[in-house]
C-alpha positions as CSV (number, residue, x, y, z in Angstrom):
1,M,79.6,101.8,94.5
2,S,78.3,98.8,96.3
3,E,78.8,96.4,93.2
4,G,81.5,93.8,93.9
5,F,83.9,92.7,91.1
6,R,83.2,89.5,89.4
7,F,86.2,87.4,88.4
8,F,86.3,85.5,85.4
9,T,89.0,83.4,83.2
10,S,89.5,83.3,79.4
11,A,90.5,81.2,76.2
12,P,90.8,83.1,72.8
13,L,88.8,81.4,70.1
14,E,90.5,81.8,66.5
15,S,88.2,82.1,63.6
16,P,88.7,83.6,60.3
17,A,87.9,87.4,60.0
18,G,86.3,87.1,56.7
19,H,89.2,89.1,54.6
20,V,92.1,88.0,52.4
21,A,94.5,89.9,51.1
22,S,96.7,89.1,48.3
23,D,98.6,92.8,47.5
24,L,98.8,96.0,49.4
25,E,95.5,97.5,48.2
26,S,93.5,94.4,49.3
27,L,95.9,94.1,52.8
28,K,94.9,98.2,53.1
29,A,91.5,97.4,52.7
30,G,91.4,94.3,55.0
31,I,93.1,96.5,58.1
32,A,90.4,99.1,57.6
33,T,87.5,97.2,58.3
34,V,88.4,93.9,60.1
35,S,87.3,94.1,64.2
36,P,89.5,95.5,66.6
37,E,90.1,91.7,67.8
38,S,91.9,90.6,64.4
39,I,94.0,94.0,65.0
40,F,95.1,92.7,68.2
41,Q,95.6,89.0,66.7
42,H,97.8,89.9,64.1
43,V,99.6,92.9,65.7
44,T,99.2,94.1,69.2
45,R,99.2,90.6,71.1
46,M,103.0,90.0,71.2
47,P,104.1,93.7,72.1
48,V,101.4,93.7,74.9
49,R,102.8,90.4,76.5
50,F,106.2,91.3,76.2
51,P,106.5,95.3,75.8
52,H,110.1,95.3,76.8
53,A,111.4,92.6,74.6
54,R,114.1,93.7,72.4
55,D,113.8,90.4,69.8
56,L,110.0,90.1,69.1
57,P,109.0,88.9,65.9
58,E,107.5,91.1,63.3
59,N,103.8,91.2,63.3
60,D,102.1,89.5,60.7
61,F,101.4,92.1,58.4
62,A,105.1,92.9,58.5
63,R,106.1,89.5,57.9
64,W,104.0,88.9,55.0
65,V,104.9,91.7,53.1
66,G,108.6,91.4,53.6
67,D,107.7,87.6,52.4
68,A,105.1,87.0,50.2
69,L,105.6,90.8,48.5
70,Q,109.3,91.0,49.0
71,L,108.8,94.7,50.0
72,P,111.5,95.0,53.0
73,E,111.3,98.3,53.7
74,V,107.4,98.6,53.9
75,S,107.7,95.7,56.1
76,E,110.0,97.3,58.3
77,R,107.4,100.4,58.4
78,L,104.7,98.3,59.3
79,A,106.8,96.5,61.8
80,F,107.6,99.6,63.7
81,A,104.0,101.0,63.5
82,G,103.3,97.8,65.6
83,T,105.5,98.4,68.5
84,M,103.0,100.6,70.3
85,P,101.8,98.6,73.4
86,A,100.2,101.6,75.2
87,A,98.4,102.5,72.1
88,S,94.7,101.8,71.5
89,L,93.8,99.4,68.7
90,E,92.5,102.1,66.7
91,E,95.5,103.8,67.1
92,V,97.5,100.8,66.0
93,R,95.0,100.6,62.9
94,A,95.8,104.2,62.0
95,A,99.4,103.5,62.1
96,L,99.5,100.9,59.7
97,L,97.0,102.5,57.2
98,A,99.5,105.5,57.3
99,V,102.5,103.4,56.5
100,L,100.7,101.8,53.8
101,N,99.2,105.2,52.5
102,R,102.8,106.3,51.7
103,V,103.8,103.4,49.7
104,P,104.8,104.2,46.2
105,E,102.2,103.1,43.3
106,R,104.5,101.0,41.6
107,D,104.8,98.7,44.8
108,R,101.2,98.6,45.5
109,K,100.4,96.7,42.2
110,R,103.1,93.8,43.8
111,S,100.6,90.3,44.0
112,A,101.6,87.5,46.3
113,S,102.1,84.1,44.3
114,E,99.3,81.6,44.2
115,G,99.1,79.9,47.5
116,A,100.2,82.6,49.6
117,S,97.4,85.2,50.1
118,F,97.0,86.6,53.9
119,E,94.2,85.5,55.5
120,F,93.0,87.8,58.1
121,L,92.0,86.0,61.6
122,E,90.7,87.4,65.1
123,A,90.8,85.6,68.5
124,R,87.6,86.4,70.5
125,N,87.8,85.8,74.0
126,V,85.3,82.9,75.6
127,L,84.9,84.2,79.3
128,A,84.1,81.4,82.1
129,D,82.8,82.6,85.2
130,L,85.0,81.4,87.9
131,G,82.1,82.0,90.9
132,I,84.3,84.3,92.8
133,E,83.6,88.1,93.4
134,A,84.9,90.8,95.9
135,A,82.6,92.9,97.8
136,D,85.5,95.3,98.4
137,P,89.4,95.8,97.5
138,A,90.2,94.0,100.9
139,Q,88.7,91.0,99.4
140,V,90.8,91.3,96.1
141,V,93.8,91.0,98.0
142,E,92.6,87.5,99.7
143,I,91.2,86.5,96.2
144,W,94.2,87.4,94.2
145,P,96.3,83.9,94.6
146,Q,93.1,82.2,93.4
147,L,93.1,83.3,89.8
148,D,94.9,81.8,87.1
149,D,97.3,83.7,84.6
150,A,94.6,84.1,81.9
151,A,92.3,85.9,84.7
152,T,95.2,88.1,85.4
153,F,95.7,89.1,81.7
154,L,92.0,89.6,81.4
155,H,91.5,91.6,84.0
156,L,94.5,94.2,84.2
157,V,95.6,94.0,80.6
158,E,93.2,92.6,77.9
159,A,89.8,94.5,79.4
160,P,91.5,97.8,79.4
161,I,92.5,97.6,75.9
162,F,89.3,96.4,74.3
163,G,87.5,99.0,76.5
164,R,85.4,96.6,78.4
165,T,85.5,98.2,81.5
166,E,82.8,95.9,83.2
167,Y,86.2,93.6,83.8
168,A,88.7,96.1,84.1
169,L,90.0,95.8,87.7
170,I,92.3,98.6,88.4
171,P,89.6,101.4,87.5
172,W,87.6,99.3,89.9
173,L,89.6,99.6,92.6
174,R,90.3,103.2,91.9
175,A,86.9,103.9,91.8
176,R,86.4,102.3,95.6
177,G,89.3,104.3,97.0
178,A,91.8,101.8,97.1
179,R,94.4,104.2,95.2
180,G,97.6,102.5,96.5
181,L,96.3,98.9,95.1
182,A,95.5,100.5,91.9
183,D,98.6,102.4,91.5
184,S,100.5,99.3,92.6
185,A,99.1,97.0,90.0
186,A,99.0,99.6,87.2
187,K,102.7,100.1,87.8
188,A,103.7,96.3,87.7
189,V,101.7,96.0,84.5
190,A,103.5,98.8,82.8
191,A,106.7,97.1,83.6
192,G,105.6,94.3,81.2
193,P,106.9,91.2,83.1
194,P,105.3,88.0,82.0
195,V,102.0,87.4,82.8
196,A,102.9,84.5,85.6
197,R,105.3,87.1,87.2
198,L,102.8,90.2,87.3
199,H,100.0,87.7,88.8
200,R,102.9,87.2,91.8
201,V,104.6,90.4,91.8
202,I,100.9,91.9,92.2
203,G,100.0,89.5,95.2
204,T,103.3,90.1,96.7
205,K,103.0,94.0,96.9
206,W,99.0,93.9,97.9
207,R,99.7,91.8,101.0
208,R,102.9,93.9,101.8
209,S,100.2,97.1,101.5
210,M,97.8,95.5,103.8
211,I,100.1,94.6,106.5
212,G,99.9,98.4,107.7
213,R,96.3,98.3,107.7
214,R,95.9,95.2,109.5
215,L,98.2,96.5,112.5
216,V,95.9,99.9,112.9
217,D,92.9,97.6,112.7
218,R,94.5,95.6,115.5
219,I,95.5,98.6,117.3
220,D,92.1,99.9,117.0
221,A,90.2,96.8,117.9
222,A,92.6,96.8,121.0
223,E,91.5,100.1,122.3
224,E,87.9,99.5,121.6
225,V,88.2,96.6,123.5
226,R,89.9,98.5,126.7
227,L,87.4,100.9,126.6
228,R,84.7,98.3,126.6
229,E,86.1,96.5,129.7
230,A,86.7,100.2,131.3
231,R,82.9,100.7,130.9
232,E,82.0,97.8,132.2
233,T,84.3,97.8,135.1
234,M,82.8,101.3,135.7
235,T,79.0,99.9,135.5
236,R,80.1,96.8,138.0
237,L,81.5,99.7,140.4
238,A,78.6,101.8,140.2
239,E,76.2,99.2,140.8
240,K,78.4,97.7,143.9
241,L,78.4,101.4,145.3
242,K,74.4,101.3,145.0
243,G,73.9,98.2,146.8
244,E,76.3,99.4,149.6
245,G,74.3,102.8,150.0
246,R,71.0,100.7,150.6
247,A,72.4,98.7,153.2
């Protein structure tokens, strides 16, 4: 429980995922086997960043099925299956596969034209240590203004999605008894604001929540000072009385 929290920033590195689809069967095979990072890249990243937006573009799979294969109904179902920002990546994968499993046999044979195949991509995060570490939750509040938007997204949103608990800030706060800080951060994340706004909102909430604690600390400190001064006064008085007694 004494371990601090180390802050990182990140940048996505996009690369081929090693699978290309030309029809629904090969699309289904790719969805079933590619990495979670690929599912995130093609489906989840937009709903996660803008969970309450009403005009998000279709996910990459849905758009390709609608444009290259001319299957609008399948495209619509795939788009709906990808609008689950709170779902795990494996749940999203399962929902997409369930849609494709229900497609009639005649439509599964439809192929994309030459040059219109779908290439799966994945974006893996390259982490950079910011050289900043908080020993306790109070220090997190002090450090927070120093973080960039990429660090905010990594520690509050992306790390939990990928199950990378060592980079997830909210569970760390809970584990160290800072339930109020953790709850306010979780509520702000669930509201789904843009990342820059999320960073500002959480910083403001945390600073306000610490005001009461600082006041209590000051009162306790003042009381401690008064008690120490009283003890010192009594000690001086006792020494004075002893001196007069000898005289």
